[in-house]
C-alpha positions as CSV (number, residue, x, y, z in Angstrom):
1,M,-88.2,9.3,67.4
2,N,-91.6,10.8,68.1
3,F,-92.9,13.7,66.1
4,P,-91.1,16.9,67.1
5,S,-92.9,20.2,67.6
6,Y,-90.2,22.4,66.1
7,V,-87.4,21.8,63.6
8,P,-84.9,24.6,63.5
9,I,-81.8,24.9,61.3
10,L,-78.9,26.1,63.3
11,N,-75.2,26.9,62.7
12,A,-72.9,24.5,64.5
13,K,-71.1,27.4,66.2
14,Q,-70.4,28.4,69.8
15,G,-73.2,30.9,70.1
16,E,-75.8,28.2,69.2
17,F,-74.1,25.7,71.4
18,D,-74.2,28.0,74.4
19,A,-77.9,28.7,73.7
20,L,-78.7,25.0,73.7
21,L,-76.5,24.3,76.8
22,N,-78.8,26.7,78.6
23,T,-82.1,25.3,77.2
24,P,-84.4,23.2,79.4
25,E,-84.5,19.5,78.9
26,S,-88.3,19.8,78.1
27,T,-87.4,22.1,75.2
28,H,-84.7,19.7,73.9
29,Q,-87.3,16.9,73.9
30,N,-89.6,18.8,71.7
31,I,-87.2,20.1,69.0
32,F,-85.4,18.2,66.3
33,P,-82.6,20.6,65.1
34,M,-80.5,20.4,62.0
35,F,-76.9,21.6,62.4
36,E,-75.0,23.2,59.6
37,F,-71.2,22.5,59.8
38,P,-69.4,25.8,59.2
39,V,-66.7,25.9,56.6
40,F,-63.0,25.8,57.6
41,S,-62.0,29.3,56.7
42,D,-58.6,31.0,56.7
43,E,-59.8,32.9,59.7
44,I,-60.2,29.7,61.7
45,L,-56.9,28.3,60.5
46,K,-55.2,31.3,62.1
47,R,-56.5,30.3,65.6
48,K,-53.8,29.1,68.0
49,K,-55.5,25.7,68.3
50,Y,-55.2,24.9,64.6
51,V,-52.3,26.9,63.1
52,D,-49.6,24.3,63.8
53,L,-51.6,21.1,63.4
54,P,-50.7,18.7,60.5
55,A,-54.5,18.1,59.9
56,P,-56.3,21.2,61.2
57,K,-59.4,20.7,59.0
58,Q,-59.9,17.2,60.4
59,Q,-59.5,18.4,64.0
60,F,-62.0,21.2,63.3
61,I,-64.7,18.7,62.2
62,Y,-63.9,16.5,65.1
63,D,-64.2,19.4,67.6
64,I,-67.6,20.5,66.1
65,S,-68.8,16.9,66.3
66,Q,-67.9,16.6,70.0
67,K,-69.7,19.8,70.8
68,L,-72.8,18.7,69.0
69,I,-72.8,15.4,70.9
70,N,-72.5,17.4,74.2
71,V,-75.3,19.9,73.6
72,R,-77.8,17.3,72.4
73,A,-76.9,14.6,74.9
74,N,-79.5,11.8,74.4
75,T,-81.8,13.7,72.0
76,P,-81.8,13.2,68.2
77,F,-80.5,15.8,65.7
78,M,-79.6,16.1,62.0
79,F,-76.4,17.4,60.5
80,D,-75.5,18.7,57.1
81,I,-72.4,20.0,55.3
82,H,-74.4,22.3,53.0
83,N,-71.9,25.1,53.2
84,W,-69.1,22.8,52.0
85,S,-68.8,21.6,48.4
86,S,-70.3,18.2,48.2
87,D,-67.0,16.6,47.3
88,S,-65.0,18.3,50.1
89,R,-62.1,16.2,51.5
90,L,-59.9,16.3,54.6
91,E,-56.1,16.4,54.6
92,N,-55.9,12.6,54.4
93,G,-58.3,12.5,51.4
94,E,-61.3,11.3,53.4
95,S,-64.7,12.8,52.6
96,V,-65.8,15.6,55.0
97,L,-69.3,14.2,55.1
98,Q,-68.0,10.7,55.9
99,Y,-65.7,11.9,58.6
100,A,-68.4,14.0,60.2
101,F,-70.8,11.1,60.3
102,N,-68.1,8.8,61.8
103,S,-67.3,11.4,64.5
104,L,-71.0,11.9,65.4
105,S,-72.2,8.3,65.2
106,G,-69.3,6.6,66.9
107,T,-70.8,7.2,70.3
108,G,-74.1,5.6,69.4
109,R,-75.9,9.0,69.3
110,D,-79.3,9.4,67.5
111,V,-77.8,11.1,64.5
112,Y,-79.6,11.7,61.2
113,T,-77.6,12.4,58.0
114,V,-79.2,15.0,55.7
115,I,-79.5,14.2,52.0
116,G,-79.3,17.3,49.8
117,Y,-81.7,17.1,46.8
118,D,-79.7,19.7,45.0
119,R,-76.5,17.7,45.5
120,W,-77.8,14.3,44.4
121,E,-76.4,14.8,40.9
122,D,-72.9,14.6,42.3
123,E,-72.0,10.9,42.1
124,E,-69.2,11.1,44.6
125,Y,-71.6,12.7,47.1
126,V,-74.1,9.8,46.4
127,K,-71.4,7.2,47.0
128,T,-70.5,8.7,50.3
129,L,-74.2,8.5,51.4
130,V,-74.4,4.9,50.2
131,S,-71.3,4.2,52.4
132,I,-73.0,5.8,55.4
133,R,-76.2,3.8,54.7
134,N,-74.1,0.6,55.4
135,F,-74.0,1.8,59.1
136,S,-77.2,3.8,59.5
137,D,-80.7,4.0,58.3
138,K,-81.4,7.4,59.8
139,F,-81.7,10.0,57.0
140,S,-83.5,13.3,56.3
141,I,-84.1,14.7,52.8
142,R,-83.6,18.4,52.3
143,L,-85.5,20.1,49.4
144,E,-84.1,23.4,48.2
145,S,-84.1,25.7,45.3
146,F,-83.9,23.3,42.4
147,A,-86.5,21.0,44.0
148,F,-89.2,23.6,43.9
149,D,-88.7,24.2,40.2
150,D,-88.5,20.4,39.5
151,M,-91.8,19.7,41.2
152,Y,-93.6,20.8,38.1
153,E,-91.8,18.1,36.1
154,D,-91.2,14.4,36.3
155,H,-87.6,14.9,37.1
156,F,-88.5,15.7,40.8
157,F,-90.1,12.3,41.3
158,E,-87.2,10.6,39.4
159,V,-84.7,12.1,41.9
160,I,-86.8,11.2,45.0
161,D,-87.3,7.7,43.7
162,D,-83.6,7.3,43.0
163,I,-82.7,8.5,46.5
164,I,-85.1,6.0,48.1
165,E,-83.9,3.2,45.8
166,R,-80.1,3.7,46.0
167,L,-80.1,4.2,49.8
168,D,-82.7,1.5,50.4
169,L,-84.8,3.9,52.5
170,I,-88.2,3.2,54.0
171,P,-90.1,6.5,53.5
172,E,-92.1,6.0,56.7
173,N,-88.8,6.4,58.6
174,V,-87.6,9.5,56.7
175,N,-88.5,13.1,57.3
176,V,-88.3,15.8,54.7
177,I,-87.3,19.5,55.2
178,I,-88.9,22.0,52.8
179,D,-86.1,24.5,53.0
180,L,-87.2,27.9,51.7
181,R,-84.1,29.6,53.1
182,D,-84.2,33.4,52.6
183,V,-87.8,34.5,52.3
184,T,-87.2,38.3,52.8
185,K,-88.2,39.1,49.2
186,E,-91.2,36.6,49.0
187,S,-94.8,37.4,49.9
188,I,-96.6,35.1,52.4
189,T,-98.8,33.9,49.4
190,E,-95.7,32.9,47.5
191,I,-94.3,31.0,50.5
192,Q,-97.6,29.2,51.0
193,Q,-97.7,28.2,47.3
194,K,-94.3,26.6,47.6
195,I,-95.3,24.7,50.7
196,E,-98.6,23.6,49.1
197,K,-96.8,22.4,46.0
198,S,-94.3,20.5,48.2
199,I,-97.1,18.8,50.1
200,E,-98.8,17.8,46.9
201,S,-95.6,16.4,45.4
202,L,-94.8,14.4,48.5
203,E,-98.2,13.1,49.5
204,N,-97.8,9.7,47.7
205,Y,-94.5,8.8,49.4
206,N,-95.9,8.7,52.9
207,F,-92.8,10.2,54.5
208,K,-92.7,10.3,58.3
209,F,-93.3,14.0,58.4
210,A,-92.3,17.2,56.6
211,S,-91.1,20.4,58.1
212,I,-90.6,23.8,56.6
213,A,-87.7,26.2,57.1
214,G,-87.3,29.8,56.2
215,C,-85.9,33.1,57.4
216,S,-87.3,36.6,57.3
217,L,-84.1,38.2,58.7
218,T,-81.6,39.8,56.4
219,P,-77.9,39.5,57.0
220,M,-77.5,43.3,57.1
221,I,-79.1,45.2,60.1
222,N,-79.6,48.4,58.1
223,E,-82.0,46.5,55.8
224,M,-84.3,45.8,58.7
225,V,-83.8,48.9,60.8
226,P,-82.5,51.8,58.7
227,E,-81.7,54.2,61.5
228,R,-78.9,53.7,64.0
229,N,-79.9,53.6,67.6
230,S,-83.5,52.8,66.9
231,T,-85.9,49.9,66.8
232,G,-88.1,48.1,64.3
233,N,-90.3,45.0,63.8
234,V,-89.8,42.4,61.1
235,L,-92.6,40.1,60.1
236,R,-91.8,36.4,60.4
237,R,-93.3,35.5,57.1
238,E,-92.3,31.8,57.3
239,Y,-94.3,31.4,60.6
240,V,-97.4,33.3,59.4
241,A,-97.4,31.1,56.2
242,W,-96.9,27.9,58.2
243,K,-99.9,28.7,60.4
244,A,-102.1,29.2,57.4
245,I,-100.9,26.0,55.8
246,R,-101.3,24.1,59.1
247,S,-104.9,25.2,59.3
248,A,-105.6,24.4,55.6
249,Y,-104.0,20.9,55.8
250,P,-104.9,19.7,59.4
251,A,-104.3,16.0,58.6
252,T,-100.8,16.6,57.2
253,N,-97.7,16.3,59.4
254,I,-96.2,19.7,58.4
255,I,-94.0,21.0,61.2
256,F,-92.7,24.4,61.7
257,G,-89.0,25.3,61.3
258,D,-86.8,28.3,60.8
259,Y,-83.2,29.5,60.9
260,G,-83.2,30.8,64.4
261,I,-82.0,34.4,64.5
262,V,-79.2,34.2,61.9
263,S,-79.9,34.6,58.2
264,P,-78.8,31.7,55.9
265,K,-77.2,34.4,53.7
266,S,-75.0,35.7,56.5
267,A,-71.3,35.6,55.7
268,D,-69.6,32.6,57.2
269,G,-66.4,33.1,59.2
270,I,-66.0,36.8,58.4
271,R,-65.5,39.2,61.3
272,T,-66.1,42.9,60.9
273,P,-65.0,45.6,63.4
274,H,-67.9,47.8,62.5
275,A,-70.7,45.3,63.3
276,N,-73.6,47.1,65.0
277,G,-74.7,46.2,68.5
278,K,-78.2,44.6,68.2
279,I,-80.7,42.4,69.8
280,R,-83.0,40.2,67.8
281,H,-85.9,39.5,70.1
282,T,-88.5,37.0,68.8
283,I,-92.2,37.9,69.5
284,K,-95.6,37.0,68.2
285,D,-95.4,36.7,64.4
286,E,-92.4,39.2,64.4
287,Y,-88.9,39.9,65.4
288,F,-88.4,43.0,67.6
289,I,-85.1,44.4,66.4
290,V,-83.1,46.8,68.6
291,R,-80.3,48.4,66.7
292,G,-77.4,50.3,68.2
293,H,-74.3,51.5,66.3
294,S,-70.8,50.3,65.3
295,R,-69.2,48.5,68.2
296,S,-65.9,50.3,67.4
297,Q,-67.4,53.8,68.0
298,G,-68.9,55.8,70.8
299,N,-69.6,53.7,73.9
300,K,-68.6,50.6,71.9
301,G,-69.7,47.4,73.7
302,E,-71.3,49.3,76.5
303,Q,-74.2,50.2,74.1
304,M,-75.6,46.8,74.9
305,Y,-76.6,48.1,78.4
306,D,-78.9,50.6,76.7
307,L,-80.2,48.1,74.1
308,S,-81.0,45.6,76.8
309,E,-82.9,48.2,78.8
310,I,-85.0,49.0,75.7
311,V,-86.0,45.4,75.5
312,V,-86.7,45.0,79.2
313,N,-88.8,48.2,79.3
314,S,-90.9,47.2,76.3
315,H,-94.1,45.2,76.2
316,N,-92.2,42.6,74.2
317,Y,-90.2,41.4,77.3
318,F,-91.7,38.3,79.0
319,G,-89.6,38.5,82.2
320,E,-86.3,37.1,83.3
321,S,-87.8,33.7,84.2
322,F,-89.0,33.0,80.6
323,S,-85.6,31.8,79.4
324,W,-81.9,32.0,80.1
325,G,-81.7,34.5,77.3
326,D,-84.2,36.8,78.9
327,L,-82.3,36.6,82.2
328,R,-79.1,37.6,80.4
329,I,-80.9,40.6,78.8
330,K,-82.1,41.6,82.3
331,N,-78.6,41.3,83.7
332,C,-77.1,43.3,80.9
333,S,-79.6,46.1,81.5
334,K,-78.2,46.1,85.0
335,K,-74.7,46.5,83.6
336,L,-73.6,43.2,84.9
337,F,-71.9,42.3,81.6
338,K,-71.7,43.5,78.0
339,G,-71.2,40.4,76.0
340,N,-69.6,39.9,72.5
341,L,-71.2,39.1,69.2
342,G,-71.2,35.4,69.7
343,G,-72.5,35.8,73.2
344,W,-75.5,37.7,71.9
345,V,-76.2,35.1,69.2
346,A,-76.5,32.7,72.2
347,I,-78.8,35.0,74.1
348,D,-81.1,35.8,71.1
349,T,-81.1,32.1,70.0
350,N,-82.0,30.8,73.5
351,H,-84.9,33.2,73.8
352,H,-86.0,32.4,70.2
353,L,-86.0,28.6,70.7
354,Q,-88.1,28.9,73.9
355,F,-90.5,31.4,72.5
356,V,-91.1,29.6,69.2
357,L,-91.7,26.3,70.8
358,T,-94.1,27.8,73.4
359,D,-96.0,29.6,70.6
360,V,-96.1,26.6,68.3
361,L,-97.4,24.4,71.1
362,E,-100.1,26.9,72.0
363,F,-101.1,27.2,68.3
364,E,-101.4,23.4,68.0
365,R,-103.5,23.2,71.2
366,L,-105.9,25.8,69.9
367,H,-105.8,24.2,66.4
368,K,-106.9,20.8,67.9
369,E,-109.7,22.5,69.9
370,V,-111.1,24.2,66.8
371,A,-110.9,20.9,64.8
372,A,-112.6,19.0,67.6
373,A,-115.4,21.6,67.9
374,Q,-115.9,21.6,64.2
375,L,-116.2,17.8,64.2
376,L,-118.9,18.0,66.8
377,G,-120.7,20.8,64.9
378,H,-120.1,23.4,67.5
379,E,-119.5,27.0,66.8
380,V,-115.9,28.1,67.7
381,V,-115.5,31.3,69.6
382,N,-112.0,32.9,69.6
């Protein structure tokens, strides 16, 4: 696998699958996504497909795996069961992690299993990973909350050393995700400090590359845009911080990543009839948020016609040819369809992936030009 340009963390759900199914191959080749398996909730169990099955949880994991294989085709991806307890088991007693790996890797796909730093203390979890190691050497290490605190102590290095030793990993073949998760209450300076400490702590291991991940979106629309039927902008703190770090550490393979357009704190598997209509439209350094009102009130789902028109008529719209998502926004503004909540996750995610990759590639191009000019002693003019 070559170095990717963008490493997003996405939910393994239909909205994200539809976004990727409508993403150009050139974009697929430049991203290395991590997919979070959703938990098997009571809401899912009530679905007609699962309600009468003897092993609905196992079928659910298998279905998700097949969809992942379909959307990524011949391109590599990571998977994690972060939202499940680390010792989760299926109806037959098999580990959820083990079964997910078996379902994904059985077709010979380029699949990377995520190792959770915070879960390494669970011996049963470790043994499952050791079992997976007998069949694959493709792993990614995910650093989260405990890891950032441990970096100031020897314990961090003890855990990383133990992961490498027990799984017999070659660091040069392993990537690391510096997962900041929800950064809505952190300043850009605080985000940069965490990334810098991570880079410092990892530098002697010579991992293949490190990527960051963070999300500036809140799970509640009113926390971003207080007034119904209005708009607002949300600063993408993780992106601004990454650009500053990338400029400060030009020789370090630190790659950008985020959570797409869905907060990692969003409730999993819970439906609400009062969800507001909204469009989360990614732009330069920000999200342009267009908020409607409860989909159970007023013009209900038809409000999306007006919200789409606001996006199309704004200076934040790049045209219907920019992405499939942008085309769908244009068609909605023409009242050709309304869409449901999952459909708009697909639309917003598709635009987001295309925009972020385009912007990152442009930033890297300019970054290289500046570095080359400085090397030659030329003055750089922006």
